[in-house]
The first five atom37 places (N, CA, C, CB, O) and aatype in JSON, in Angstrom:
{
  "aatype": [12, 15, 19, 6, 10, 10, 2, 3, 10, 0, 10, 13, 16, 10, 0, 10, 10, 19, 7, 13, 6, 19, 9, 15, 11, 9, 14, 0, 16, 10, 8, 16, 14, 12, 12, 15, 7, 0, 2, 15, 9, 8, 7, 19, 9, 19, 19, 7, 0, 19, 9, 9, 0, 7, 10, 0, 3, 15, 14, 17, 0, 18, 19, 10, 0, 13, 13, 0, 0, 0, 13, 0, 0, 12, 2, 19, 19, 7, 7, 18, 19, 19, 16, 3, 1, 12, 10, 7, 12, 13, 11, 0, 1, 14, 7, 15, 3, 11, 6, 3, 7, 11],
  "atom_mask": [
    [1, 1, 1, 1, 1],
    [1, 1, 1, 1, 1],
    [1, 1, 1, 1, 1],
    [1, 1, 1, 1, 1],
    [1, 1, 1, 1, 1],
    [1, 1, 1, 1, 1],
    [1, 1, 1, 1, 1],
    [1, 1, 1, 1, 1],
    [1, 1, 1, 1, 1],
    [1, 1, 1, 1, 1],
    [1, 1, 1, 1, 1],
    [1, 1, 1, 1, 1],
    [1, 1, 1, 1, 1],
    [1, 1, 1, 1, 1],
    [1, 1, 1, 1, 1],
    [1, 1, 1, 1, 1],
    [1, 1, 1, 1, 1],
    [1, 1, 1, 1, 1],
    [1, 1, 1, 0, 1],
    [1, 1, 1, 1, 1],
    [1, 1, 1, 1, 1],
    [1, 1, 1, 1, 1],
    [1, 1, 1, 1, 1],
    [1, 1, 1, 1, 1],
    [1, 1, 1, 1, 1],
    [1, 1, 1, 1, 1],
    [1, 1, 1, 1, 1],
    [1, 1, 1, 1, 1],
    [1, 1, 1, 1, 1],
    [1, 1, 1, 1, 1],
    [1, 1, 1, 1, 1],
    [1, 1, 1, 1, 1],
    [1, 1, 1, 1, 1],
    [1, 1, 1, 1, 1],
    [1, 1, 1, 1, 1],
    [1, 1, 1, 1, 1],
    [1, 1, 1, 0, 1],
    [1, 1, 1, 1, 1],
    [1, 1, 1, 1, 1],
    [1, 1, 1, 1, 1],
    [1, 1, 1, 1, 1],
    [1, 1, 1, 1, 1],
    [1, 1, 1, 0, 1],
    [1, 1, 1, 1, 1],
    [1, 1, 1, 1, 1],
    [1, 1, 1, 1, 1],
    [1, 1, 1, 1, 1],
    [1, 1, 1, 0, 1],
    [1, 1, 1, 1, 1],
    [1, 1, 1, 1, 1],
    [1, 1, 1, 1, 1],
    [1, 1, 1, 1, 1],
    [1, 1, 1, 1, 1],
    [1, 1, 1, 0, 1],
    [1, 1, 1, 1, 1],
    [1, 1, 1, 1, 1],
    [1, 1, 1, 1, 1],
    [1, 1, 1, 1, 1],
    [1, 1, 1, 1, 1],
    [1, 1, 1, 1, 1],
    [1, 1, 1, 1, 1],
    [1, 1, 1, 1, 1],
    [1, 1, 1, 1, 1],
    [1, 1, 1, 1, 1],
    [1, 1, 1, 1, 1],
    [1, 1, 1, 1, 1],
    [1, 1, 1, 1, 1],
    [1, 1, 1, 1, 1],
    [1, 1, 1, 1, 1],
    [1, 1, 1, 1, 1],
    [1, 1, 1, 1, 1],
    [1, 1, 1, 1, 1],
    [1, 1, 1, 1, 1],
    [1, 1, 1, 1, 1],
    [1, 1, 1, 1, 1],
    [1, 1, 1, 1, 1],
    [1, 1, 1, 1, 1],
    [1, 1, 1, 0, 1],
    [1, 1, 1, 0, 1],
    [1, 1, 1, 1, 1],
    [1, 1, 1, 1, 1],
    [1, 1, 1, 1, 1],
    [1, 1, 1, 1, 1],
    [1, 1, 1, 1, 1],
    [1, 1, 1, 1, 1],
    [1, 1, 1, 1, 1],
    [1, 1, 1, 1, 1],
    [1, 1, 1, 0, 1],
    [1, 1, 1, 1, 1],
    [1, 1, 1, 1, 1],
    [1, 1, 1, 1, 1],
    [1, 1, 1, 1, 1],
    [1, 1, 1, 1, 1],
    [1, 1, 1, 1, 1],
    [1, 1, 1, 0, 1],
    [1, 1, 1, 1, 1],
    [1, 1, 1, 1, 1],
    [1, 1, 1, 1, 1],
    [1, 1, 1, 1, 1],
    [1, 1, 1, 1, 1],
    [1, 1, 1, 0, 1],
    [1, 1, 1, 1, 1]
  ],
  "atom_positions": [
    [[23.04, 13.58, -16.66], [21.89, 12.81, -16.32], [20.82, 13.1, -17.52], [21.34, 13.24, -14.82], [20.72, 14.24, -17.97]],
    [[20.11, 12.15, -17.95], [19.24, 12.33, -19.25], [18.07, 12.99, -18.74], [18.81, 10.94, -20.04], [17.7, 13.11, -17.57]],
    [[17.47, 13.47, -19.97], [16.25, 14.45, -19.65], [15.0, 13.41, -19.19], [15.76, 15.46, -21.18], [14.12, 13.88, -18.46]],
    [[14.94, 12.13, -19.56], [14.08, 11.17, -19.56], [14.04, 10.97, -17.79], [14.6, 9.86, -20.58], [13.03, 11.06, -17.09]],
    [[15.35, 10.68, -17.37], [15.4, 10.42, -15.78], [15.07, 11.77, -15.04], [16.96, 9.86, -15.25], [14.54, 11.67, -13.93]],
    [[15.35, 13.13, -15.6], [14.93, 14.19, -14.72], [13.36, 14.21, -14.99], [15.73, 15.66, -15.04], [12.66, 14.42, -14.01]],
    [[12.95, 14.09, -15.8], [11.13, 13.79, -15.82], [10.64, 12.78, -15.03], [10.5, 13.33, -17.25], [9.58, 12.95, -14.43]],
    [[11.36, 11.58, -14.91], [10.77, 10.87, -13.87], [11.02, 11.01, -12.4], [10.99, 9.73, -14.12], [10.27, 10.57, -11.51]],
    [[12.23, 11.71, -12.22], [12.4, 12.04, -10.85], [11.55, 13.24, -10.32], [13.81, 12.29, -10.64], [11.35, 13.44, -9.12]],
    [[11.07, 14.07, -11.41], [10.31, 15.28, -11.16], [8.62, 14.61, -10.86], [10.49, 16.45, -12.68], [7.94, 15.09, -9.96]],
    [[8.18, 13.64, -11.59], [6.94, 13.07, -11.47], [7.07, 12.28, -10.15], [6.55, 12.21, -12.71], [6.04, 12.27, -9.48]],
    [[8.05, 11.67, -9.69], [7.95, 10.87, -8.49], [7.89, 11.98, -7.43], [9.21, 9.79, -8.3], [6.95, 11.99, -6.64]],
    [[8.92, 12.97, -7.38], [8.85, 13.88, -6.36], [7.5, 14.61, -6.28], [9.92, 14.8, -6.51], [7.1, 15.01, -5.18]],
    [[6.79, 14.8, -7.4], [5.29, 15.52, -7.44], [4.3, 14.31, -6.53], [4.61, 15.77, -9.42], [3.63, 14.53, -5.53]],
    [[4.46, 13.21, -7.13], [3.57, 12.15, -6.42], [3.7, 11.91, -5.15], [3.67, 10.97, -6.92], [2.72, 11.45, -4.55]],
    [[4.76, 12.12, -4.55], [5.38, 12.12, -2.91], [4.51, 13.23, -2.34], [7.26, 12.56, -2.68], [3.67, 13.03, -1.46]],
    [[4.75, 14.31, -2.85], [4.25, 15.53, -2.07], [2.6, 15.63, -2.35], [5.1, 17.01, -2.6], [1.93, 16.0, -1.38]],
    [[1.93, 15.36, -3.53], [0.79, 15.05, -3.33], [0.17, 14.08, -2.42], [0.53, 14.86, -4.25], [-0.83, 14.3, -1.74]],
    [[0.87, 12.94, -2.45], [0.37, 11.81, -1.36], [0.3, 12.33, -0.22], [0.0, 0.0, 0.0], [-0.71, 12.2, 0.47]],
    [[1.38, 13.02, 0.22], [1.78, 13.44, 1.69], [0.71, 14.56, 1.9], [3.51, 14.04, 1.9], [0.24, 14.61, 3.03]],
    [[0.27, 15.4, 1.05], [-0.73, 16.54, 1.23], [-1.95, 15.91, 1.49], [-0.87, 17.51, 0.02], [-2.63, 16.31, 2.43]],
    [[-2.4, 14.83, 0.69], [-3.84, 14.15, 0.67], [-3.86, 13.48, 1.81], [-4.2, 13.16, -0.5], [-4.9, 13.62, 2.45]],
    [[-2.78, 12.57, 2.41], [-2.89, 11.75, 3.59], [-2.95, 12.69, 4.9], [-1.64, 10.73, 3.64], [-3.84, 12.43, 5.71]],
    [[-2.11, 13.73, 5.15], [-1.98, 14.72, 6.17], [-3.45, 15.32, 6.32], [-0.84, 15.85, 5.76], [-3.82, 15.75, 7.41]],
    [[-4.19, 15.32, 5.32], [-5.6, 16.02, 5.42], [-6.86, 15.14, 6.06], [-6.04, 16.43, 3.88], [-7.95, 15.61, 6.39]],
    [[-6.47, 13.77, 6.16], [-7.43, 12.77, 6.64], [-7.31, 12.72, 8.29], [-7.08, 11.27, 5.94], [-6.25, 12.48, 8.86]],
    [[-8.35, 12.95, 8.85], [-8.47, 12.76, 10.45], [-8.01, 11.45, 10.85], [-9.96, 12.9, 11.0], [-8.2, 10.45, 10.15]],
    [[-7.37, 11.44, 12.05], [-6.83, 10.1, 12.49], [-7.74, 9.13, 12.93], [-5.95, 10.23, 13.52], [-7.4, 7.95, 13.06]],
    [[-9.05, 9.6, 13.19], [-9.85, 8.55, 13.25], [-10.42, 7.6, 11.96], [-10.82, 9.1, 13.88], [-10.92, 6.47, 11.95]],
    [[-10.12, 8.49, 10.97], [-10.42, 7.59, 9.7], [-9.03, 7.05, 8.83], [-11.4, 8.56, 8.61], [-9.11, 6.37, 7.81]],
    [[-7.95, 7.41, 9.35], [-6.81, 7.01, 8.74], [-6.75, 5.49, 8.49], [-5.71, 7.46, 9.53], [-6.68, 5.07, 7.34]],
    [[-6.76, 4.71, 9.47], [-6.6, 3.45, 9.57], [-7.55, 2.59, 8.82], [-6.59, 3.17, 10.81], [-7.15, 1.63, 8.16]],
    [[-9.06, 3.0, 8.92], [-10.02, 2.34, 7.84], [-9.5, 2.71, 6.58], [-11.56, 2.79, 7.91], [-9.43, 1.73, 5.84]],
    [[-9.07, 3.88, 6.02], [-8.95, 4.05, 4.76], [-7.86, 3.75, 4.4], [-9.21, 5.09, 4.38], [-7.77, 3.69, 3.17]],
    [[-6.66, 3.45, 5.15], [-5.53, 3.21, 4.51], [-5.57, 1.61, 4.36], [-4.3, 3.82, 5.28], [-4.96, 1.03, 3.47]],
    [[-6.32, 0.98, 5.29], [-6.34, -0.47, 4.97], [-7.32, -0.82, 3.79], [-6.76, -1.28, 6.26], [-7.06, -1.82, 3.13]],
    [[-8.09, -0.29, 3.57], [-8.93, -0.57, 2.42], [-8.01, -0.19, 1.09], [0.0, 0.0, 0.0], [-8.06, -0.95, 0.12]],
    [[-7.26, 0.84, 1.07], [-6.62, 1.18, 0.11], [-5.48, 0.55, -0.27], [-6.44, 2.21, 0.23], [-4.99, 0.6, -1.39]],
    [[-4.95, -0.18, 0.87], [-3.71, -0.71, 0.74], [-4.14, -2.23, 0.06], [-2.86, -0.71, 2.27], [-3.49, -2.7, -0.87]],
    [[-5.0, -2.74, 0.49], [-5.62, -3.98, -0.08], [-5.9, -3.95, -1.75], [-7.03, -4.2, 0.7], [-5.72, -4.92, -2.49]],
    [[-6.31, -2.8, -2.11], [-6.72, -2.5, -3.36], [-5.4, -2.3, -4.29], [-7.64, -1.25, -3.28], [-5.48, -2.36, -5.52]],
    [[-4.16, -2.06, -3.57], [-3.15, -1.4, -4.28], [-2.57, -2.6, -4.98], [-2.13, -0.54, -3.37], [-1.36, -2.46, -5.2]],
    [[-3.05, -3.69, -5.37], [-2.48, -4.63, -5.7], [-2.11, -4.47, -7.21], [0.0, 0.0, 0.0], [-1.32, -5.23, -7.77]],
    [[-2.72, -3.44, -7.82], [-2.02, -2.84, -9.07], [-0.58, -2.42, -9.35], [-2.61, -1.8, -9.3], [-0.04, -2.34, -10.45]],
    [[-0.02, -2.14, -8.06], [1.27, -1.98, -7.97], [2.23, -2.93, -8.17], [1.46, -1.59, -6.99], [3.37, -2.71, -8.57]],
    [[1.58, -4.41, -7.82], [2.35, -5.35, -7.92], [2.39, -5.66, -9.51], [1.92, -6.43, -7.0], [3.37, -6.24, -9.99]],
    [[1.47, -5.32, -10.16], [1.37, -5.58, -11.7], [2.59, -4.62, -12.19], [-0.29, -5.11, -12.42], [3.53, -5.11, -12.82]],
    [[2.55, -3.3, -11.9], [3.51, -2.42, -12.17], [5.01, -3.02, -11.96], [0.0, 0.0, 0.0], [5.88, -2.86, -12.81]],
    [[5.18, -3.6, -10.98], [6.48, -4.1, -10.42], [6.87, -5.18, -11.54], [6.34, -4.78, -8.8], [8.0, -5.26, -12.03]],
    [[5.83, -5.94, -11.86], [5.88, -7.12, -12.88], [6.49, -6.51, -14.33], [4.23, -7.8, -13.12], [7.5, -6.84, -14.95]],
    [[5.51, -5.55, -14.6], [5.83, -4.68, -15.76], [7.32, -4.3, -15.74], [4.94, -3.39, -15.74], [8.11, -4.65, -16.62]],
    [[7.62, -3.58, -14.72], [9.21, -2.96, -14.56], [10.04, -4.12, -14.84], [9.66, -2.31, -12.95], [10.87, -4.07, -15.75]],
    [[9.86, -5.18, -14.11], [10.94, -6.36, -14.21], [10.98, -6.74, -15.62], [10.58, -7.71, -13.29], [12.0, -6.87, -16.3]],
    [[9.76, -6.91, -15.99], [9.57, -7.3, -17.63], [10.81, -6.48, -18.68], [0.0, 0.0, 0.0], [11.55, -6.96, -19.54]],
    [[10.66, -5.2, -18.22], [11.29, -4.03, -19.16], [13.06, -3.99, -18.88], [10.48, -2.31, -18.66], [13.86, -3.43, -19.63]],
    [[13.42, -4.75, -17.59], [14.72, -4.49, -17.21], [15.83, -5.02, -17.99], [14.85, -4.9, -16.01], [15.8, -6.17, -18.42]],
    [[16.74, -4.31, -18.17], [17.81, -4.44, -19.12], [19.17, -4.2, -18.42], [17.61, -3.46, -20.3], [20.18, -4.2, -19.11]],
    [[19.26, -3.99, -17.1], [20.46, -3.87, -16.49], [20.31, -4.34, -14.89], [20.95, -2.38, -16.7], [19.24, -4.35, -14.29]],
    [[21.55, -4.69, -14.33], [21.48, -4.97, -12.86], [20.64, -3.87, -12.36], [22.92, -5.02, -12.12], [19.47, -4.11, -12.06]],
    [[21.02, -2.98, -12.28], [20.34, -1.77, -11.2], [18.55, -1.83, -11.67], [21.21, 0.24, -11.62], [17.67, -1.63, -10.83]],
    [[18.3, -2.07, -12.86], [16.75, -2.2, -13.27], [16.35, -3.5, -12.53], [16.45, -2.33, -15.06], [15.33, -3.4, -11.85]],
    [[16.89, -4.54, -12.54], [16.7, -5.79, -11.73], [16.52, -5.47, -10.35], [17.83, -6.75, -11.85], [15.5, -5.89, -9.8]],
    [[17.4, -4.73, -9.66], [17.3, -4.42, -8.06], [16.23, -3.99, -7.95], [18.2, -3.49, -7.38], [15.4, -4.53, -7.22]],
    [[15.87, -2.57, -8.87], [14.72, -1.97, -8.75], [13.47, -2.51, -8.76], [14.71, -1.24, -9.46], [12.53, -2.11, -8.08]],
    [[13.46, -3.49, -9.61], [12.3, -3.92, -9.99], [12.06, -5.34, -8.67], [12.42, -4.33, -11.83], [10.99, -5.92, -8.47]],
    [[13.25, -5.59, -8.02], [12.86, -6.63, -6.97], [12.38, -5.82, -5.73], [14.15, -7.65, -6.57], [11.67, -6.38, -4.9]],
    [[12.69, -4.71, -5.61], [12.38, -3.78, -4.5], [10.92, -3.38, -4.63], [13.33, -2.51, -4.51], [10.14, -3.4, -3.67]],
    [[10.55, -2.95, -6.02], [9.41, -2.46, -6.12], [8.34, -3.64, -5.77], [9.31, -1.84, -7.47], [7.38, -3.33, -5.06]],
    [[8.47, -4.94, -6.22], [7.69, -6.22, -6.14], [7.67, -6.37, -4.55], [8.42, -7.58, -7.01], [6.7, -6.79, -3.92]],
    [[8.98, -5.96, -3.96], [8.82, -6.54, -2.44], [7.93, -5.53, -1.8], [10.31, -6.69, -1.52], [6.97, -5.95, -1.14]],
    [[8.1, -4.46, -1.89], [7.56, -3.31, -1.2], [5.89, -3.56, -1.68], [8.38, -1.71, -1.74], [5.03, -3.44, -0.81]],
    [[5.61, -3.78, -2.62], [4.43, -3.64, -3.41], [3.4, -5.1, -2.51], [4.9, -3.86, -5.44], [2.26, -5.02, -2.04]],
    [[4.16, -6.08, -2.53], [3.7, -7.17, -1.87], [3.48, -7.0, -0.59], [4.43, -8.15, -2.0], [2.46, -7.52, -0.14]],
    [[4.29, -6.28, 0.27], [4.09, -6.09, 1.57], [3.07, -4.89, 1.79], [5.4, -5.88, 2.21], [2.34, -4.95, 2.78]],
    [[3.0, -3.85, 0.95], [1.88, -3.06, 0.93], [0.39, -3.97, 1.07], [2.0, -2.24, -0.44], [-0.38, -3.88, 2.02]],
    [[0.23, -4.85, -0.15], [-0.99, -5.48, -0.13], [-1.23, -6.46, 1.04], [-1.14, -6.14, -1.35], [-2.35, -6.78, 1.43]],
    [[-0.16, -6.87, 1.53], [-0.36, -8.24, 2.78], [-0.75, -7.14, 3.85], [1.37, -9.46, 3.36], [-1.77, -7.26, 4.52]],
    [[0.05, -6.16, 3.97], [-0.18, -5.22, 5.27], [-1.53, -4.49, 5.21], [0.0, 0.0, 0.0], [-1.95, -3.95, 6.23]],
    [[-2.27, -4.44, 3.98], [-3.66, -3.84, 3.73], [-4.47, -5.05, 4.47], [0.0, 0.0, 0.0], [-5.27, -4.74, 5.35]],
    [[-4.3, -6.27, 4.18], [-5.35, -7.28, 4.31], [-4.98, -7.73, 5.88], [-5.25, -8.61, 3.05], [-5.9, -8.16, 6.56]],
    [[-3.8, -7.64, 6.4], [-3.47, -8.0, 7.87], [-4.3, -6.72, 8.73], [-1.56, -8.02, 8.18], [-4.9, -7.04, 9.76]],
    [[-4.32, -5.39, 8.33], [-4.85, -4.4, 9.1], [-6.4, -4.46, 9.22], [-4.42, -3.14, 8.54], [-7.02, -4.17, 10.25]],
    [[-7.02, -4.93, 7.94], [-8.34, -5.29, 7.67], [-9.04, -6.08, 8.51], [-8.42, -5.83, 6.59], [-10.08, -5.81, 9.11]],
    [[-8.22, -7.31, 8.51], [-8.46, -8.55, 9.46], [-8.69, -7.99, 10.98], [-7.06, -9.64, 9.41], [-9.69, -8.14, 11.69]],
    [[-7.51, -7.32, 11.26], [-7.43, -6.94, 12.76], [-8.58, -6.0, 13.31], [-6.06, -6.2, 13.01], [-9.15, -6.05, 14.4]],
    [[-8.8, -5.02, 12.12], [-9.93, -4.25, 12.38], [-11.26, -4.86, 12.51], [-10.01, -3.38, 11.46], [-12.05, -4.53, 13.4]],
    [[-11.53, -5.79, 11.55], [-12.96, -6.71, 11.84], [-12.82, -7.53, 12.74], [-13.49, -7.58, 10.75], [-13.93, -8.0, 12.98]],
    [[-11.9, -8.06, 13.54], [-11.77, -8.81, 14.7], [-12.19, -8.0, 15.75], [0.0, 0.0, 0.0], [-12.67, -8.62, 16.7]],
    [[-12.13, -6.51, 15.87], [-12.61, -5.67, 16.98], [-13.94, -5.91, 17.11], [-12.37, -4.24, 16.83], [-14.48, -5.8, 18.21]],
    [[-14.65, -6.25, 16.0], [-16.06, -6.17, 15.94], [-16.8, -7.77, 16.18], [-16.4, -5.47, 14.42], [-17.99, -7.98, 15.93]],
    [[-15.97, -8.67, 16.62], [-16.52, -9.99, 16.52], [-16.75, -10.18, 18.09], [-15.49, -11.15, 15.73], [-15.93, -9.73, 18.89]],
    [[-17.92, -10.87, 18.51], [-18.07, -10.93, 20.11], [-17.04, -11.9, 20.52], [-19.59, -11.44, 20.68], [-16.68, -12.87, 19.85]],
    [[-16.5, -11.47, 21.92], [-15.51, -12.3, 22.54], [-16.43, -13.36, 23.17], [-14.54, -11.5, 23.6], [-17.61, -13.25, 23.48]],
    [[-15.5, -14.59, 23.3], [-16.01, -15.92, 23.87], [-16.59, -15.7, 25.23], [-14.87, -17.0, 23.97], [-15.98, -14.91, 25.96]],
    [[-17.75, -16.33, 25.71], [-18.25, -15.81, 26.9], [-18.87, -14.52, 27.34], [0.0, 0.0, 0.0], [-19.17, -14.2, 28.49]],
    [[-19.03, -13.77, 26.16], [-19.68, -12.52, 26.58], [-21.12, -12.54, 26.4], [-19.15, -11.37, 25.85], [-21.53, -13.35, 25.56]],
    [[-21.93, -11.85, 26.99], [-23.44, -11.7, 26.9], [-23.84, -11.81, 25.42], [-23.93, -10.28, 27.5], [-24.75, -12.58, 25.08]],
    [[-23.15, -11.03, 24.52], [-23.6, -11.03, 23.16], [-23.68, -12.25, 22.56], [-22.85, -10.27, 22.39], [-24.63, -12.53, 21.83]],
    [[-22.73, -13.06, 22.81], [-22.84, -14.43, 22.18], [-24.02, -15.3, 22.64], [-21.57, -15.19, 22.46], [-24.6, -16.12, 21.92]],
    [[-24.31, -15.04, 23.95], [-25.5, -16.05, 24.59], [-26.97, -15.55, 24.1], [-25.49, -16.0, 26.43], [-28.02, -16.1, 24.41]],
    [[-26.84, -14.36, 23.26], [-28.3, -13.83, 23.02], [-29.09, -13.04, 24.1], [0.0, 0.0, 0.0], [-30.27, -12.73, 23.93]],
    [[-28.27, -12.67, 25.4], [-28.94, -11.88, 26.55], [-29.0, -10.42, 26.3], [-28.21, -12.09, 27.88], [-29.51, -9.67, 27.13]]
  ]
}
């Protein structure tokens, strides 16, 4: 294993641990609103996946770039889906008294 690979793995492991620690400290009532907003902003991950794909020079790098782009896209789309679902909870239901202005 090269030193560069070991450094990358150490950085990835530290990022996982810090992310887990931060997310575990958020109360359950705030978790969904916070995550839906954060996921929709994480479009920057898609940019990172595109950069990785541009630097790929081996079949493994192409596979990793594909998975990075796929997971990043799912993350962004999931953020918007959850946000839309949460906002739908605040809309008046058809036939309710609030809709009639009573």
